[in-house]
ROGU-335212 format. One record per residue (C-alpha): residue number from 1; residue in three letters; x, y, z. Coordinates in steps of 0.25 Angstrom, whole numbers, plus 5000, padded with zeros to 4 digits. Each point is the difference from the previous one (the first is absolute). Layout:
N
+-----+------+------+-------+------+
! seq ! type ! east ! north !   up !
+-----+------+------+-------+------+
! NUM !  ALA !    X !     Y !    Z !
...
+-----+------+------+-------+------+
This chain:
90
+-----+------+------+-------+------+
! seq ! type ! east ! north !   up !
+-----+------+------+-------+------+
!   1 !  MET ! 4947 !  4938 ! 4975 !
!   2 !  HIS ! 4999 !  5006 ! 5012 !
!   3 !  ALA ! 5005 !  5014 ! 5005 !
!   4 !  ALA ! 5009 !  4999 ! 5013 !
!   5 !  LYS ! 5001 !  5012 ! 5008 !
!   6 !  LEU ! 5009 !  5004 ! 5011 !
!   7 !  LEU ! 4992 !  5001 ! 5013 !
!   8 !  ALA ! 5012 !  5004 ! 5009 !
!   9 !  ILE ! 5013 !  4997 ! 5003 !
!  10 !  THR ! 5001 !  4999 ! 5015 !
!  11 !  GLU ! 5006 !  4990 ! 5010 !
!  12 !  VAL ! 4995 !  4987 ! 5003 !
!  13 !  LYS ! 4995 !  5004 ! 5014 !
!  14 !  ASN ! 4991 !  5011 ! 4995 !
!  15 !  VAL ! 4994 !  4989 ! 4988 !
!  16 !  PRO ! 4984 !  5001 ! 5002 !
!  17 !  PRO ! 4994 !  4987 ! 5007 !
!  18 !  GLU ! 4992 !  4998 ! 4986 !
!  19 !  ILE ! 5013 !  4998 ! 4993 !
!  20 !  ARG ! 5008 !  4994 ! 5009 !
!  21 !  PRO ! 4997 !  4987 ! 4997 !
!  22 !  PHE ! 5006 !  5003 ! 4985 !
!  23 !  VAL ! 5012 !  5004 ! 5006 !
!  24 !  GLU ! 5002 !  4988 ! 5010 !
!  25 !  PHE ! 4998 !  4992 ! 4987 !
!  26 !  LYS ! 5010 !  5006 ! 4990 !
!  27 !  ALA ! 5010 !  5000 ! 5012 !
!  28 !  ALA ! 4997 !  4983 ! 5002 !
!  29 !  VAL ! 5001 !  4999 ! 4985 !
!  30 !  GLU ! 5013 !  5007 ! 4998 !
!  31 !  GLU ! 5005 !  4993 ! 5013 !
!  32 !  ARG ! 5001 !  5013 ! 5008 !
!  33 !  SER ! 5000 !  5004 ! 5014 !
!  34 !  LEU ! 4991 !  5011 ! 5002 !
!  35 !  ASP ! 5007 !  5013 ! 5007 !
!  36 !  GLN ! 4990 !  5009 ! 5005 !
!  37 !  GLU ! 5011 !  5011 ! 4996 !
!  38 !  GLU ! 5000 !  4996 ! 4986 !
!  39 !  LYS ! 4994 !  5009 ! 4987 !
!  40 !  VAL ! 4990 !  4995 ! 4993 !
!  41 !  ALA ! 4993 !  5004 ! 4988 !
!  42 !  LEU ! 4986 !  4998 ! 4999 !
!  43 !  LEU ! 4994 !  4997 ! 4986 !
!  44 !  ALA ! 4985 !  4999 ! 4998 !
!  45 !  ILE ! 4993 !  4993 ! 4987 !
!  46 !  ASP ! 4989 !  5008 ! 4996 !
!  47 !  THR ! 4986 !  4992 ! 4998 !
!  48 !  THR ! 5006 !  4990 ! 5009 !
!  49 !  THR ! 5001 !  4999 ! 5016 !
!  50 !  CYS ! 5014 !  4996 ! 4998 !
!  51 !  TYR ! 5013 !  5006 ! 5005 !
!  52 !  ILE ! 5015 !  4999 ! 4997 !
!  53 !  PRO ! 5011 !  5002 ! 5009 !
!  54 !  VAL ! 5014 !  5004 ! 4996 !
!  55 !  PHE ! 5010 !  4999 ! 5010 !
!  56 !  LEU ! 5011 !  5011 ! 4998 !
!  57 !  LYS ! 5011 !  4993 ! 5007 !
!  58 !  ASN ! 5005 !  4993 ! 4989 !
!  59 !  PRO ! 4990 !  5003 ! 4990 !
!  60 !  PRO ! 4998 !  4994 ! 4987 !
!  61 !  GLY ! 5005 !  5010 ! 4988 !
!  62 !  LEU ! 4988 !  5007 ! 4993 !
!  63 !  ASP ! 5002 !  4993 ! 4989 !
!  64 !  ASP ! 4998 !  4986 ! 5008 !
!  65 !  LEU ! 4989 !  5006 ! 5008 !
!  66 !  GLU ! 4992 !  5002 ! 4986 !
!  67 !  LYS ! 5002 !  4985 ! 4995 !
!  68 !  ASP ! 4994 !  4997 ! 5015 !
!  69 !  LEU ! 4987 !  5009 ! 4998 !
!  70 !  ALA ! 4999 !  4993 ! 4987 !
!  71 !  LYS ! 4999 !  4988 ! 5003 !
!  72 !  GLN ! 4988 !  5005 ! 5008 !
!  73 !  ASP ! 4994 !  5007 ! 4987 !
!  74 !  ALA ! 5004 !  5014 ! 5008 !
!  75 !  LYS ! 5009 !  5011 ! 4995 !
!  76 !  LEU ! 5003 !  5012 ! 5009 !
!  77 !  THR ! 4995 !  5014 ! 4997 !
!  78 !  TYR ! 5009 !  5011 ! 4995 !
!  79 !  ASP ! 4999 !  5006 ! 5013 !
!  80 !  SER ! 5003 !  4989 ! 5008 !
!  81 !  ARG ! 5011 !  4996 ! 4991 !
!  82 !  GLU ! 5007 !  5012 ! 5001 !
!  83 !  VAL ! 5000 !  5002 ! 5015 !
!  84 !  LEU ! 5004 !  4984 ! 5002 !
!  85 !  ALA ! 5011 !  5003 ! 4991 !
!  86 !  ARG ! 5006 !  5012 ! 5009 !
!  87 !  ALA ! 4997 !  4990 ! 5012 !
!  88 !  LEU ! 5008 !  4988 ! 4994 !
!  89 !  LYS ! 5012 !  5008 ! 4998 !
!  90 !  LYS ! 5002 !  5004 ! 5014 !
+-----+------+------+-------+------+
């Protein structure tokens, strides 16, 4: 199982260009229009070049997020889980 580490929580407009395609793909899958002001958490999957964005407007619950990550053979690190838990409660 790979570790999913929180890189940043930022607005969509501030997502680095190399990560932007992951955000756009996730938005398309969720049939969501991208709001440049929307907050997004960016997770990096260790030993890969994969990033998983988590939109914080109407976010999934932490349990749902962890189930989704498990399907991708990934698990949140302890520190990342703690920070995301606080961010998802806002």
